ZARODO-962203 format. One line per field, with one value per residue (C-alpha): residue number from 0; residue in one letter; x, z, y. Coordinates in steps of 0.1 Angstrom, whole numbers, padded with zeros to 4 digits. Example, Ala and Ser with C-alpha at 12.3 -4.5 7.8 and 13.67 -1.06 7.14 Angstrom:
<atoms>
resi [0 1]
resn [a s]
c1 [0123 0137]
c3 [0078 0071]
c2 [-0045 -0011]
</atoms>
This chain:
<atoms>
resi [0 1 2 3 4 5 6 7 8 9 10 11 12 13 14 15 16 17 18 19 20 21 22 23 24 25 26 27 28 29 30 31 32 33 34 35 36 37 38 39 40 41 42 43 44 45 46 47 48 49 50 51 52 53 54 55 56 57 58 59 60 61 62 63 64 65 66 67 68 69 70 71 72 73 74 75 76 77 78 79 80 81 82 83 84 85 86 87 88 89 90 91 92 93 94 95 96 97 98 99 100 101 102 103 104 105 106 107 108 109 110 111 112 113 114 115 116 117 118 119 120 121 122 123 124 125 126 127 128 129 130 131 132 133 134 135 136 137 138 139 140 141 142 143 144 145 146 147 148 149 150 151 152 153 154 155 156 157 158 159 160 161 162 163 164 165 166 167 168 169 170 171 172 173 174 175 176 177 178 179 180 181 182 183 184 185 186 187 188 189 190 191 192 193 194 195 196 197 198 199 200 201 202 203 204 205 206 207 208 209 210 211 212 213 214 215 216 217 218 219 220 221 222 223 224 225 226 227 228 229 230 231 232 233 234 235 236 237 238 239 240 241 242 243 244 245 246 247 248 249 250 251 252 253 254 255 256 257 258 259 260 261 262 263 264 265 266 267 268 269 270 271 272 273 274 275 276 277 278 279 280 281 282 283 284 285 286 287 288 289 290 291 292 293 294 295 296 297 298 299 300 301]
resn [m r i r f w p r f t l r r k r a v w g y l f v s p f i l g f i a f f l g p i v q s i i f a f n e l t i k a a g f e l t y v g w e n f r y a l r v d p d f v r v f t e t t i q i l v d l p a i i l f s f f a a n l l n q k f r g r w m a r v v f f l p v i l t a g i v y r f e s g d i l t d v l g y v p d e t e v f s v s r s m i g l l s v l r m p a w f v q y i l t a v e r v p d i i k a s a i p i v v f l s a l q g i p s s l y e c a a i e g a t g w e t f w k i t f p l v s p l f l t n i i y i i v d s f t r p g n t l v e l i n d s a w g r g i y g v s v a m t w m y f g v i a v i l v l v f l l l a r r v v y m e e]
c1 [1049 1073 1106 1140 1163 1190 1189 1209 1229 1239 1245 1281 1278 1253 1277 1302 1283 1273 1310 1325 1299 1308 1344 1339 1339 1374 1380 1365 1382 1417 1412 1404 1428 1455 1464 1479 1502 1514 1524 1538 1560 1574 1585 1601 1622 1643 1649 1661 1636 1648 1627 1627 1601 1579 1574 1598 1624 1629 1667 1664 1688 1681 1687 1707 1684 1682 1719 1727 1697 1714 1750 1756 1734 1747 1716 1690 1697 1707 1674 1658 1670 1665 1626 1618 1636 1614 1584 1589 1595 1569 1541 1540 1537 1507 1489 1490 1485 1452 1437 1444 1428 1399 1388 1393 1368 1346 1342 1308 1311 1300 1313 1323 1309 1331 1363 1356 1353 1389 1406 1397 1415 1454 1462 1455 1455 1468 1500 1508 1495 1517 1548 1544 1542 1569 1595 1582 1565 1533 1548 1571 1540 1514 1535 1565 1583 1614 1623 1660 1679 1684 1647 1643 1668 1653 1618 1639 1657 1627 1611 1639 1642 1602 1606 1638 1616 1596 1622 1614 1639 1667 1655 1621 1626 1649 1618 1595 1619 1623 1584 1579 1599 1580 1546 1538 1540 1524 1495 1492 1493 1468 1439 1421 1432 1416 1384 1385 1393 1362 1336 1347 1344 1311 1301 1307 1271 1261 1250 1284 1294 1262 1267 1305 1294 1267 1291 1317 1341 1363 1370 1403 1392 1365 1386 1408 1381 1357 1371 1404 1395 1365 1385 1415 1404 1405 1440 1448 1434 1448 1482 1481 1467 1497 1518 1506 1500 1538 1554 1532 1527 1545 1567 1584 1620 1620 1591 1608 1643 1622 1608 1639 1655 1627 1619 1653 1679 1662 1669 1638 1642 1662 1632 1606 1632 1637 1600 1594 1619 1602 1569 1582 1594 1563 1543 1569 1559 1524 1522 1542 1520 1491 1507 1517 1485 1452 1453 1452 1421 1386 1357 1323 1299 1266]
c3 [-0207 -0228 -0208 -0231 -0218 -0241 -0246 -0275 -0275 -0313 -0323 -0316 -0284 -0272 -0284 -0262 -0230 -0235 -0242 -0212 -0193 -0206 -0194 -0162 -0142 -0154 -0146 -0111 -0102 -0116 -0091 -0061 -0067 -0088 -0089 -0054 -0058 -0092 -0075 -0044 -0073 -0086 -0052 -0044 -0079 -0068 -0034 -0015 0005 0041 0053 0092 0119 0120 0085 0057 0056 0026 0017 -0014 -0039 -0070 -0105 -0089 -0091 -0130 -0133 -0113 -0130 -0164 -0156 -0127 -0126 -0148 -0166 -0166 -0199 -0218 -0202 -0216 -0246 -0255 -0237 -0258 -0297 -0289 -0284 -0315 -0334 -0326 -0331 -0365 -0362 -0332 -0356 -0389 -0369 -0352 -0381 -0402 -0376 -0373 -0407 -0407 -0380 -0392 -0423 -0425 -0419 -0397 -0361 -0364 -0330 -0312 -0334 -0317 -0289 -0287 -0304 -0280 -0250 -0262 -0230 -0205 -0234 -0269 -0259 -0243 -0269 -0292 -0277 -0265 -0303 -0313 -0286 -0300 -0267 -0288 -0313 -0283 -0262 -0290 -0316 -0295 -0322 -0311 -0342 -0340 -0348 -0385 -0391 -0374 -0393 -0426 -0420 -0418 -0447 -0463 -0447 -0461 -0495 -0504 -0492 -0515 -0543 -0537 -0539 -0504 -0489 -0465 -0435 -0441 -0443 -0413 -0394 -0405 -0390 -0360 -0357 -0360 -0331 -0310 -0321 -0286 -0274 -0303 -0300 -0262 -0270 -0295 -0277 -0272 -0306 -0326 -0302 -0313 -0347 -0349 -0338 -0362 -0390 -0378 -0376 -0416 -0431 -0454 -0481 -0491 -0496 -0519 -0540 -0545 -0557 -0582 -0593 -0602 -0577 -0568 -0534 -0530 -0546 -0519 -0491 -0501 -0509 -0480 -0453 -0449 -0448 -0425 -0399 -0399 -0369 -0352 -0358 -0337 -0314 -0314 -0316 -0289 -0264 -0277 -0269 -0234 -0228 -0237 -0216 -0183 -0187 -0156 -0174 -0187 -0179 -0172 -0154 -0131 -0128 -0114 -0090 -0079 -0075 -0049 -0031 -0034 -0035 -0016 -0036 -0041 -0052 -0082 -0092 -0092 -0116 -0139 -0138 -0151 -0178 -0187 -0188 -0208 -0235 -0236 -0239 -0272 -0286 -0283 -0294 -0322 -0330 -0327 -0350 -0378 -0380 -0371 -0399 -0422 -0406 -0420 -0397 -0413 -0417 -0399]
c2 [1437 1414 1409 1397 1378 1389 1430 1446 1411 1403 1362 1366 1384 1357 1330 1345 1346 1309 1301 1318 1300 1266 1274 1290 1257 1250 1289 1288 1249 1264 1298 1275 1244 1247 1286 1288 1256 1275 1305 1285 1266 1294 1306 1274 1275 1307 1289 1263 1246 1226 1200 1208 1192 1221 1224 1238 1267 1289 1304 1327 1312 1332 1312 1290 1258 1267 1266 1233 1218 1226 1228 1202 1181 1148 1134 1164 1182 1146 1129 1164 1163 1125 1129 1159 1141 1105 1124 1148 1116 1093 1122 1116 1072 1080 1105 1085 1053 1066 1077 1048 1026 1053 1049 1011 1012 1036 1009 0987 0952 0925 0920 0960 0967 0937 0952 0982 0969 0945 0983 1006 0984 0991 1005 0972 0947 0954 0969 0937 0915 0927 0930 0894 0886 0908 0892 0860 0842 0836 0816 0800 0797 0779 0764 0758 0776 0800 0825 0832 0864 0853 0854 0887 0899 0889 0904 0936 0933 0925 0956 0977 0958 0964 1001 1008 0992 1020 1045 1058 1081 1064 1088 1075 1039 1042 1064 1035 1003 1031 1032 0992 0988 1010 0995 0987 1023 1037 1013 1021 1062 1055 1048 1082 1095 1069 1073 1115 1103 1080 1106 1133 1105 1095 1132 1140 1141 1115 1143 1150 1116 1111 1142 1130 1097 1115 1138 1106 1113 1085 1072 1089 1123 1117 1112 1143 1168 1160 1133 1148 1181 1181 1160 1182 1200 1170 1164 1195 1184 1153 1165 1187 1155 1137 1161 1169 1134 1124 1147 1144 1104 1088 1063 1094 1088 1131 1129 1097 1119 1154 1130 1113 1143 1156 1129 1108 1131 1159 1189 1199 1236 1220 1190 1220 1244 1214 1211 1247 1242 1213 1229 1259 1240 1222 1253 1267 1230 1235 1275 1268 1234 1260 1286 1261 1243 1264 1278 1249 1235 1236 1242 1233 1261 1259]
</atoms>
């Protein structure tokens, strides 16, 4: 008698079971290692925490920690707003740069593997190299040449002139100039998204491009009809990754302010309240991004 492992299971149910099995290590790990600290942090947010020799003492204060962070603390609201706006402004530049770089690295050319190796080290090397070039140190060290402020201004003026000739909107010109000033940060944040985009580009079946070529499609039409739609799910993945990574990066000004509030100023309950407000804003942004983009991505059918 033959025993079936999936009695009365449809294909959809089988896939669902395998999905739960795949994520079960994360769920178990979350319950074992993260659920307790999260509940404890919620308790800390509504209490005043005092460190004593035998441990700590909690005094319930309700919403006072949140009120202190929003109305009393001189820096929290300002840093909170500046950090959120800066991350949202940098997001399009990081996504566009990552996608453009991945497309370049996906082309066939001699020495491609070396270019990929070099380009996949922005966190360690590339950002520093760009910064030194931007500041003129390479020109000074190698050629003994020091660019003055008038030359830097001339380059910016030339860029503005080019974008003006192309009839770009003023806000777009200003955004491009701001992004150029932040090139080291953008390259540093693009390391993982480039890898993700490159893996997606390499996963597109070559037969689709061959069919497009037979039908006489141009490179531009092939990009918008095949490449971009099939890579669109990874746009959503990268956007979510960039948002989470930017908001939680150690060099983040708001993260440093929260750490200083706890370990420098000793207001532990207030720092936890700041953290939960920060987490709430991140969650809202992620939900909005998912709602706006989830229905616009294209998933290739099996």
